[in-house]
N, C-alpha and C positions, 0 to 999 in steps of 0.2 A: 585522371589523365584529361589534359585538357590540349586539344588540337585547335590551331587557327590557321587560316588562309585568307590572303587578301583578294579584294576586287581587281575588277581590270577594265581598262580601256582600249578599244581597238583605234589605233591612231590611223593605220590605212591597212586596207587590203580585205576589208568587208565584202562578200560576195565573191571577189576574185579568188580568195583562198579556196573557195567551192571549186574553182576552175585549176587548182594545182597550183597556183600563183601564190608567193609570199605573202605575209602579212605581219605588220608591226604591233606586238601587244603590250602595254603598258600595266603592271600591275599596279594597285593604286592603295594608299593608307586608310581605306576601310576594310576592317576584317571580321569575317565571320568565325564564331567559336562553335566547338563541339566537346561537351563535356562528357565523359563515359566514366562510371564509377560503380562498384557492387551495390546491389540492392535486393530486397527479399523478394521482389518479382518485378519483370521487365516493365520499365516506365518510360514513355517518352514525352516530353515536354519542349517549349519552344519559347522563345522571346523574339518579337519582330514578325512572328506570322500570326495571323488570327485564326488558329488552330488550338482546340483544348489538349491538355493532357491525356494520353491514353496508357491505361494500366492492362497488362497480359498477363494472366495467371496461366493462361492455357497452353502456352509455348508456341501458339501458331501466329502467324504474321497477321498484322492489324489490317493493311491496306489503305491506311489514313495518311494523309500528305505529311504529317507531323514524324510518322514513321517509316515513310517511303524509302529515303535515301539510306538508312539504316538497313531496310530489307533488301534494297539493290545491293549493298556492299555485301551483305552475310550471304546473300545467294553466290553472288560473284564469287566468295570464298569456300562455295559448295554447301552452305547449310541449308536444308529444307525446312527447318524449323527455327525457331529462336533457341541459341545453346544456351546451357548451363555452366557456371552461376550466371543468374540474371543479372541485369544492369540498368541503371538509370542514365538515359542518354537525354541530354537538354543541348539544345543548338538556339544561337542566339545570332541574328541579323539586323539588330538596329542600326547599325552603321549604314544600312542600303537602303534608309528611307528617308524622306524628309516631310514632317508634319503627316505620316501614315503613308505617303504616296512613294511608291518603288523607283528608284534612281534611275537604274539600268547600269549598275556597275557590276552586274555578274553575281548578285548573290547566291543562286542555285549552284554555279560551278564551285564558288566557296566552299559553300557547305558540302558539295561532294568530295571537293579535295580534303578537306578535314575532317569528315567522317570516315572517309578512305584511310587515311592516315592514323584517326584514333582507333578503329577497331583493328587495323593491322598492328597497330602496337600491343593492344589489350589481348588479341587472340594469337598473338605470335606469329603473324603471317608477314614474311618480309615483302613490303610493296612500294610500287614505283609509279611513274606517271602513268605507263598502260594501264595500271590496275584502275586509277581513276577514271581514266577515257574508257575503259569497259563499262565501268558503273555510270558513268554519263550516259552512255549509249544504252545502257539497259534502261535508263529512267527516259531520256528525251527521244532515243528512237533516230536520231539524226544529227546534224550539225557537225563541223569540222573539229570541235574540241579545242581552239585556240585558247577560250575562255578557261576552260581547265587548267590548259599548259601554263598560262600566265599567273593563275591562282597557285599551282603546283611548283613553279620555280621562283616568281618574285622578279622584281627587275624590269627590264624592258627585252622583249623577247621577238626573235625571228621565228615565224610559224610557219610550215610547210606541209601539207599532206598531198601526198599522190598515193591515191587507193587507199590501202590500208597502213603505209608506211608513213609514219609523223617524222620530221626533222625539227628540231628545236635548238637553237642556238642563241645565246645572249648576244645581244647587241647595246648600242647606246645612242643615244641623241646629241646633238652637237651642242657644246657649251654655250653658245650664243642663242640657242633657239629658246625662246620664251612663248608661254602658252597659258590659257586660260580655259577650264572647262565650264560650261554653264549647263544647267537643267531647264529644259524648257517649261517645265510645270505639266507636261503631258506624259505619263507612261505610255510604253509601248509591249507589245505580245510579239516576242521575237519569232516564238513557231510559225506564227501566219504569216509572216513576210518571207520566212524561208521555204514554206510551202508555196508560196505564189511564186517565186523565183525558181524552184524546181519545175512547177507546171511550165512556166514559160520558156526554159531553157529546153525543154522536150519539145516544144512545138515551134520555135521560132529560130531564125538565123542568129548566131551568137557573136556576130562581130564584134558588137560594142562592147562584150565580156571580154574578148579577147585584148581590145585596146585598154580596158580597165587593168587587166593581169599585168599588160607591160608596162603600165604606168605604177601599177604597184611596185613591181619589181625595181624601176628606176628608181624610186622615192629612197632605197636603201643606200644608194651611193650619191643622193641630192638632197637628203632631208633640211638642208641648211638653206635651200634655194626655193623661195617662194614660189618661183614660176614652175617648179616640178610638183609642187603641192597644188598649183591652181590646174595643172594638166590632170592630175589623179580627180580633182574635185568635178572638173568638166566631164572625165570620163564616167564618175560616179553617177554625175546628173543625166547622162546620155542613157545609161543603163537604168536610171528610175524612170524615164520617160518610155522607154521601150519595154519594160516589164511591167509597169504600173505599181511599182513597189510604194510609192509614199515615203521616200527615204526624205526628200526637201519638202518638209512641211511648210505651213505658212509660218509657225515660230522659227524654223530654222531660217527661212527666207529672211525673216526680220534681224536676225543675228547677225547673217552673212551681212547685209546692208551695214549695220553697226560696225561690224568688224571692218570693212572695204574703207568705211568713212575715216577710219583709224590707221590705214595702210596695213590693214591684217588679212589674213586668208582666214575661212572659217568654214567646217565643214561637220555633218551630222557623224555622230560614232554609232558604228553597230548596224542592226538591221533596218532601222528607219521606223517611221510612225509616231516619232517624239522623242522621249528620253533625253539624251545628251548629245552636246556636241564641242567642239575644240576650236578656238582661234588661236592663231600661229603667228609669230613676227619675231623679229628681232632687236625691237626696241621696247624696254621694260616698260617706260613711260605710256607708249602706245597700248601696250597690252593693260596697263592700269587704267587708261582712259576708257577703254572698250569695256573693262569690268563694272566700273562704275556707271557707265551709258546702260549697259543691259542690267544692273541692278534697277536703275532708275524707271525701266521700261518693265519691271515686275518679274524680270528672269533672276533664276537664283544660280548666282556663281557659285562654284563649289572650292572649298580650300582642300585641294589635293596635292600629295606629293607622291613621289616615286616609292613603292615598297620594295625595299631591296630584299627582304626576306620573302620566301614563299612560304610552305607549309611550316608551321613549328610546332613542336609538341614542347609540352612542359607539364609539371604538377603544380603550377599558381596560374592563376587568372593572367592571361596576356594585357 
């Protein structure tokens, strides 16, 4: 059995989603796969992660990164030890790297979703997004779960979380909206930024966050309006300055300048510190010119499309 799940891109709503505002998230056509099949003893291997294969003959969990997601899934299903019969579990995330550098397209969430689906099938457990979110929380200890939801459902989703209630609905982008995703060349660690945000939120006035939440909500009815994007980007910049999150790095500032020169708007995607950003406009020629100019300055435009499928199960390599 092979399960696969797509990566994700936060279009808007980063940080605002942690205040209960809706976020728009797009599944993208970089897929993580998890293969599960019978084996003489439990074995965990991976491609894309720099971890060695692990063999388990004792039935005990290993606690290693290679087996960590599988362990979280099995514990979620109520297993205190590795069940029998034994299985070989192989995960692959090469799609989420560029020359061994992580792109920031949600590989952990994609592996979480795919592993939950794969074990659910093999162990005859009915699974849903709620299961994948619970596994992700067990692994990460926090976060909204918007990346897991995008990997699970595919397409473009409107994600909203109030307390423990998650609402996910399918949405679309305007047909005339053109976009290009760019990798800055610098990977980021999401957990560190979210931790800094939580500390700021507990100690400071959150007025700028409320403005960002309003701007995020407004974009759902105005995503073809570049001025609405600019209002959101300004609000995100104000949050960045207030909370010291380093969302708008020097690289993102350079890309924003390039985008403005071609009549586009540009924003970082996700928690900040590097990773990826997106340029948006309504003229294909302008986006093409931006892509060429960004590449000329050694940034990495990514050839991405919307992944219409979320989690997939098959008995053949996807």
